[in-house]
C-alpha positions as CSV (number, residue, x, y, z in Angstrom):
1,M,10.5,3.7,-2.4
2,A,11.0,6.2,0.4
3,V,14.6,7.0,-0.7
4,G,13.5,7.4,-4.3
5,G,10.5,9.5,-3.3
6,F,12.7,11.8,-1.1
7,L,15.4,12.1,-3.9
8,S,12.7,12.8,-6.5
9,A,11.1,15.4,-4.3
10,A,14.4,17.1,-3.7
11,M,15.2,17.1,-7.5
12,T,11.8,18.0,-9.0
13,A,11.5,21.3,-10.9
14,D,7.8,21.5,-10.0
15,P,7.4,23.0,-6.5
16,R,3.6,22.5,-6.7
17,W,3.8,18.7,-6.4
18,M,3.0,18.9,-2.7
19,E,-0.4,20.5,-3.5
20,W,-1.4,17.5,-5.6
21,H,-0.3,13.9,-4.9
22,L,2.8,11.7,-4.7
23,S,2.2,10.5,-8.3
24,R,3.0,14.1,-9.4
25,L,6.7,13.2,-8.7
26,G,6.5,10.6,-11.5
27,E,5.3,13.0,-14.1
28,G,7.2,14.9,-16.9
29,G,9.9,12.5,-18.0
30,H,12.6,14.4,-16.0
31,L,15.4,12.7,-14.1
32,S,13.4,13.2,-10.8
33,S,10.4,11.5,-12.3
34,I,12.5,8.6,-13.7
35,I,14.0,8.1,-10.2
36,F,10.5,8.1,-8.7
37,N,9.0,5.7,-11.2
38,L,12.0,3.3,-11.0
39,S,11.9,3.3,-7.2
40,C,8.1,2.6,-7.3
41,A,8.8,-0.3,-9.8
42,L,11.6,-1.7,-7.6
43,A,9.3,-1.4,-4.5
44,S,6.7,-3.4,-6.5
45,L,9.2,-6.2,-7.1
46,L,10.3,-6.2,-3.5
47,M,6.7,-6.3,-2.4
48,G,6.1,-9.4,-4.6
49,E,9.1,-11.2,-3.0
50,F,8.1,-10.1,0.5
51,T,4.6,-11.4,-0.1
52,R,5.9,-14.7,-1.1
53,R,8.0,-15.0,2.1
54,I,5.1,-13.9,4.3
55,V,2.8,-16.5,2.7
56,N,5.5,-19.2,3.2
57,D,5.8,-18.1,6.9
58,L,2.1,-18.7,7.3
59,S,2.5,-22.4,6.4
60,I,3.9,-23.2,9.9
61,I,0.9,-21.8,11.8
62,T,-1.1,-24.5,13.5
63,M,-4.7,-24.2,12.5
64,P,-7.3,-26.0,10.3
65,K,-6.0,-26.5,6.8
66,K,-9.0,-24.9,5.1
67,T,-8.7,-21.8,7.2
68,L,-5.0,-21.5,6.6
69,A,-5.4,-22.1,2.9
70,S,-8.0,-19.2,2.8
71,A,-5.7,-16.9,4.7
72,R,-2.7,-17.7,2.5
73,R,-4.9,-17.2,-0.6
74,I,-6.2,-13.8,0.5
75,L,-2.8,-12.6,1.7
76,G,-0.9,-13.9,-1.3
77,W,-3.3,-12.7,-4.0
78,G,-4.1,-9.5,-2.2
79,L,-0.6,-8.3,-1.6
80,G,0.4,-9.7,-5.0
81,V,-2.3,-7.5,-6.6
82,V,-0.9,-4.5,-4.5
83,A,2.5,-5.2,-5.9
84,V,1.2,-5.4,-9.5
85,C,-0.7,-2.1,-8.9
86,M,2.5,-0.5,-7.7
87,M,4.1,-1.5,-10.9
88,G,1.2,-0.1,-12.9
89,I,1.5,3.2,-11.0
90,A,5.2,3.3,-12.0
91,V,4.7,2.3,-15.7
92,F,1.6,4.6,-16.3
93,P,2.4,8.1,-15.1
94,F,-0.6,10.2,-14.2
95,D,0.2,13.0,-16.7
96,Q,0.1,10.5,-19.6
97,F,-2.4,7.9,-18.5
98,P,-4.6,9.4,-15.8
99,I,-7.4,6.8,-16.0
100,I,-5.1,3.8,-16.0
101,H,-3.0,5.3,-13.3
102,N,-6.0,5.9,-11.1
103,I,-7.4,2.4,-11.7
104,F,-4.1,1.0,-10.4
105,G,-3.9,3.5,-7.5
106,Y,-7.5,3.2,-6.3
107,G,-7.5,-0.5,-7.1
108,M,-4.4,-1.0,-4.9
109,T,-6.2,0.8,-2.0
110,M,-9.4,-1.2,-2.3
111,V,-7.6,-4.6,-2.5
112,Y,-5.4,-3.6,0.5
113,V,-8.5,-2.7,2.6
114,V,-10.0,-6.1,1.8
115,V,-6.8,-7.9,2.8
116,I,-6.3,-6.0,6.1
117,T,-9.9,-6.4,7.2
118,Q,-10.3,-10.1,6.3
119,L,-6.9,-11.4,7.5
120,P,-7.5,-10.8,11.2
121,V,-10.8,-12.6,10.9
122,L,-9.2,-15.7,9.3
123,L,-6.0,-15.9,11.4
124,P,-6.0,-16.2,15.2
125,V,-2.4,-14.8,15.5
126,F,-3.2,-11.2,16.0
127,T,-3.5,-9.3,19.2
128,R,-6.4,-7.1,20.0
129,R,-4.1,-4.1,19.6
130,F,-3.2,-5.1,16.1
131,I,-6.9,-5.7,15.2
132,A,-7.9,-2.3,16.7
133,F,-5.1,-0.6,14.9
134,T,-6.2,-2.1,11.6
135,Y,-9.9,-1.1,11.9
136,A,-9.1,2.3,13.3
137,F,-6.9,3.0,10.3
138,V,-9.6,1.8,7.9
139,L,-12.1,4.2,9.6
140,L,-9.5,7.1,9.5
141,M,-8.8,6.6,5.8
142,A,-12.5,6.3,5.0
143,A,-13.1,9.6,6.8
144,L,-10.2,11.3,5.1
145,F,-11.2,10.1,1.6
146,G,-14.8,11.1,2.4
147,I,-13.8,14.6,3.3
148,Y,-11.5,14.8,0.3
149,F,-14.2,13.8,-2.1
150,A,-17.0,15.8,-0.4
151,T,-14.9,19.0,-0.7
152,G,-14.1,18.3,-4.4
153,G,-10.5,17.6,-3.5
154,A,-10.0,20.9,-1.8
155,R,-9.1,19.6,1.7
156,P,-7.2,17.6,2.8
157,H,-4.7,17.5,0.0
158,L,-4.5,14.0,-1.5
159,I,-0.8,13.9,-0.7
160,Y,-1.5,14.0,3.0
161,I,-3.9,11.1,2.7
162,E,-1.3,9.1,0.6
163,I,1.5,9.7,3.1
164,I,-0.7,8.6,6.1
165,G,-1.7,5.5,4.0
166,L,1.9,4.7,3.2
167,L,3.1,5.1,6.8
168,F,0.2,2.8,7.9
169,F,1.0,0.3,5.2
170,F,4.6,-0.1,6.4
171,I,3.6,-0.2,10.1
172,W,0.9,-2.8,9.3
173,V,3.2,-5.0,7.4
174,L,5.8,-4.9,10.2
175,M,3.1,-5.7,12.7
176,L,1.9,-8.5,10.5
177,V,5.3,-10.1,10.2
178,R,5.9,-9.7,14.0
179,S,2.6,-11.3,14.8
180,I,3.3,-14.3,12.6
181,R,6.8,-14.7,13.9
182,V,5.7,-14.5,17.6
183,H,2.9,-17.0,17.0
184,N,5.4,-19.4,15.3
185,R,7.8,-19.5,18.3
């Protein structure tokens, strides 16, 4: 998705996209928007497969079956919904389907927050640093969204919040996989 996003940003004819949001790159039906939407759709498919693999890795953690089943269900369904929402964002561009696009975008964010806040509670494989990182991020994003909505979207630009969120998402998934793998050794 990062490659498609950068390529789309370099090719777009609309220099104002940086004042709006990342989804602006998927608008207009130009080659740059097609690249952006296809990369988002591909990222969605990869996220679905990645989720399946992470859930399978959880099966070798030694813990009560009921707790493990709950963790696998939350992670599998949660990240699966995130993948579906990513596909929805790609299929329903903001300029043509703003309500549907926003349902997928904000829905993805809310489901992701539930997953990242519940998983450390269910699985004893995470370090204090990982848990602190998770909750600090949730608080930071809540504060940024709070400021964004309180100012009527004037500051900070939504794109900055999205970029911070995407960076955290990738870091969090890497930390999640590392925690599971270290625990399984």
